[in-house]
N, C-alpha and C positions, 0 to 999 in steps of 0.2 A: 238555651241555645238551640239551634236547629242541627239535626243529624239524620243520616240515613240509618234506619233500624230494620231488624228482622225479628219477628215474633213467632212465626209458625214454620217449623222445619218442613212440613209437608207441602207448604205453598210454593216452595222454590223461588224463582225470580219474582213471581207475583207477590211474594211477601215482603219485598223491599219497599219502604216508603219513607218520605220525608216527614220527620216527627219533631215535636218540641221535647227536649230532654233537659234534665237538670244539669247545671254547670258541674263539671267533674270535681272530685275531691283530690287534692294533692296529698298522697300518703308520704311516709318517710322516704327520703331520697328520690322523690318524684319531682317533675316540673309540670306545670300546665302550659301547653303550647297553644297559642292562637294559630290555628292552621290556615295557611295560605294556599297550599296545594297538597293533594293527597294522591296516592296510588293504591291500587287494589289488585287482587288476583281473582280471576273469574271463578275459580273453583272453591272459593272460600266458604260458600254455603254448604259444602260437603264436609268441611273440617269439623271434627268434634268440638274443638275449642271455640268455634263460633257460637255454640249453644250451651256449653257448660264450662264452669271454672275448673281450676286444677283439682278441686275436691270432688268433681263430678256433679256439682249442683247446677241446676238450671239458672242461667244468667240472662235470659231474655227479658225485655227487649235488648238486644245487643247491637253494637255499632261495628260493621265490618270495616275493612281497609287497614293496612298495617304500615304503609309508607307515608311519611309526611315531611313537609318543610314549612317552617313558620317562624314565629317569634315567641320567646319565653315570656309568659304573662305572669307567672307566679312560681315561687319555689316552695317545695315541701320542707318539712322539718329535717335538718341535717343535710340538705342538698348542697353540694359543693361542686366547683368546677364550671358552673354556668351562672349567668346573671340575668336578671329581669331586663327585657328589651333586646336580648341577644338573638341573632338569627341562628337557627339550628335546623338540622335535618336528621332523619334516622328512622328507627323501627319502633312501632308500638308493640307491646306484648301480645302474644297469640291469644291468651285467655282473658284479655281485658278489652274494654271498649276501644275501638280503633280510631282511624284517622278521618273517616268520612263524616266529619262533624266540624263545627266552628271552633271547638276547643277539645283538646285531648290530654289526658294524664299519661305521662310516659316516664319510665325510669330514666334518670339522668344519664346513666352509663350507656344507654342505648342511643344516645344522641351525640352528634358531633357539631362543632361550630361550622356555620356556613359563611364562606367569604362573601363580601358585599357585591362582588362582580359576578356571582352566579345566581340566576333567577330561581325563584321558588319552583316554577314549573319543571325546570331541568333537574333541580335537586330532588324533587319528589320521584323522579324516574330512576334514581340511583340506588336507594338502600337495598331492596330485595334483589333487584336485577344485578347490581354491581357486586354485592357481597356473594350472591349465589354463583356468579360467573367466576369470581376469584377463587372462592373455596372449592368449587368443582374442578377447575382447571389445575390449580397449584397445590392446595392443601390435600385434596383427595386424589386427583389425577396425576400429580407429580410431573406435570408437563415441563419439558426443558427445551432449550434451543436445539433446532434441527429435527425434532420429532414431528410426527404427523398426527393431527387431531381432526376428528370428524365431529362437527357441531351441528346437531339437529335444530331446526328452527332458527337458522342463522340470521334472519331479519327481525326476529321477535325481540321483546324487551330484554330477556336474559341473553339470548343468542347473539344479539348485535353487540352487546358489551363483551361477551366471551370472545367473539371474533377479533375485536380490537385489542384485547389484552393478549390473546394468543399471537397476534401479528407482532406486537411490540416485543414479545418474548422470543421471537425468531422461529416460530413453528410454521410448518406447512399446514394450510387449513383447507379442509373440504367442508363446504356448507351445504345443508339441505333445506328444502322448503318447497313452496309452490312456485310455478313459473313466474307469477307476478312479483315474487321476491328476488328474482335473479339479479336485477340491476342494483337493488339496494345492497344485497350481500356482496356483490363484486366490488361496489364502491367502498364498503367497509373493510375489505381486505382479503376475502376468501380467494384462494388460488383456483379452486374448482367448485362449481355449483351443480347440485344434483336435484332435479325435480322428482320428488318421491312418487308422484302420480304417473309419470311417463317414463322414468328411467329406473333401472334396476339397482337397488342398494348394493348388492353383492359385487357390482362392477368396480367399486371404489378400491378394492384390494385391502391389504392389511394396514392397520393404523396402530399407533401407540396408545391413543386415548380416544374414547368416544364420550361425548358430553350430550346426554339425552334429556330432552324436555317434553317428549311426546308420549313415551310409554307404549304399552300394548305390543302389537306385532313388530313394530319398528325396534323397540327395545330388545325383544327376543332375537330378532335377526341380527342385530348389531353385535351380539356376543361373539358370533363367528368371525367378525372382522378384527378382533383384538389379536395382535401378534404376541409372541411369547414375552412375558414380563409386563404386558400392557394393562390398561385399566379401563373398565366400563363404568362410567359415573352417570347416575340418573337422579333426578329430583322428583320423579313421578311415583314410583312404587318400588318395593324390593324386587330385584331381578329374579325371574323364574329360571332363566337360562344363564349358565355360568360360562365364561370364556374357558377354552380348553386348557390354556396355560397362562392364565392371567387373573386379575382380580375384578370383582363386580361390587360396586358400592352404591347404596342409596343413602342420601343425606338430606337433612333439613337445615336450611341456612341459619346461622347463628349471628347475633349482633356482634359488632366489632367496631368500637369507636375509632381506633387507630387506623383501621383499613378504610373506614368512611372518609377520614381525613385525607388519606392517601388518594382515594378516588377523586375527591374534590380538587386536590392539587393537579391531578391529571387532566381534569376538565378545564381548569384555569390555564394550564399550559398548552391546551389544544391537542393533547395526546389521546383524549377520550371524549367522544361526543355521544351522549345518550340519544337514542332515537325516540323522540316523542311523537306518538301518533295523534289521535284525537285529543283535544282539550275541551272538556265540557263542564258546565256549572254544576254545583251540588244538586240542584233540582233535577238534573238529567242523569244522575249517577245510577238509578235503577235501570234505565235503558242501556247504560254503558256496559252493564254486566252481560248483556246479550246483544251485541251490536248487529245491526242489519247489514253493515258493510265492513269488510275486514281491511285494516290498514297496518302497514309495518310499524314496529315500535310499540311503545307502551302508552295506553290511554291514561291521561291524567285528569283528575277532577280539580278544577279551580274553585277554592272555597272563598277566598278573599283576594282582592287586588293587591299587588305588590306595593 
């Protein structure tokens, strides 16, 4: 099969290449998915799990990408709950070869059935972004109706879904981003939009929840915006600055089949619309890690036609 692989950690983006790889092995409770569409996170080449397995052993050449949508090709020993030929979507394990390939071995519990009326391109934009948004807002941020949430990167892959979920929950939403993101964020449902390059973050006042996908100085300054009892949630790094009278949480998204199923239902009902940015073929995946032009939403790699 063909896959995007990385071999040299020091090579950075230049080390990404389209390679012939062996067809994956289905371990116990695995399925082999014929990948139709895949998603990735630009920072994956900095993740330790891209280069080593859970025992710390080198696992290169490794295949990046951890979001996928496709069709079950094969069942591993003991696998239940899914069947060959079934449409599925979900998350590939962090420390195993990922989704930027024609076939991927995935634990069955990390996959959810994909309804026939949701395209693979849309489904591949859901797993990390959708689960991260839900877990950040509700599991960790404890956002409830009537509260105010500040969502950084409101037009991005994670932020755009977080805005829609927060809106449905009845929260007041302040979104941040670049000026080019303003119209997208407002259309998604933010009540107020802030351009971080030209407007002062501190002018937003106190909020109940901050959902951060940027890190750095923005994360540090956001701590001062948390009102008493509120929560600062980030997916970038452990916060160095703590809210004076609130919580600060860093988390890594976890697989959740039931929540994936719920997100798919919301997509079918029209209550949730993942923002898909560029859609590129597998051959262009290396270039997609460092795009020359920035677009709202999530870049998806089309591996096979629907």
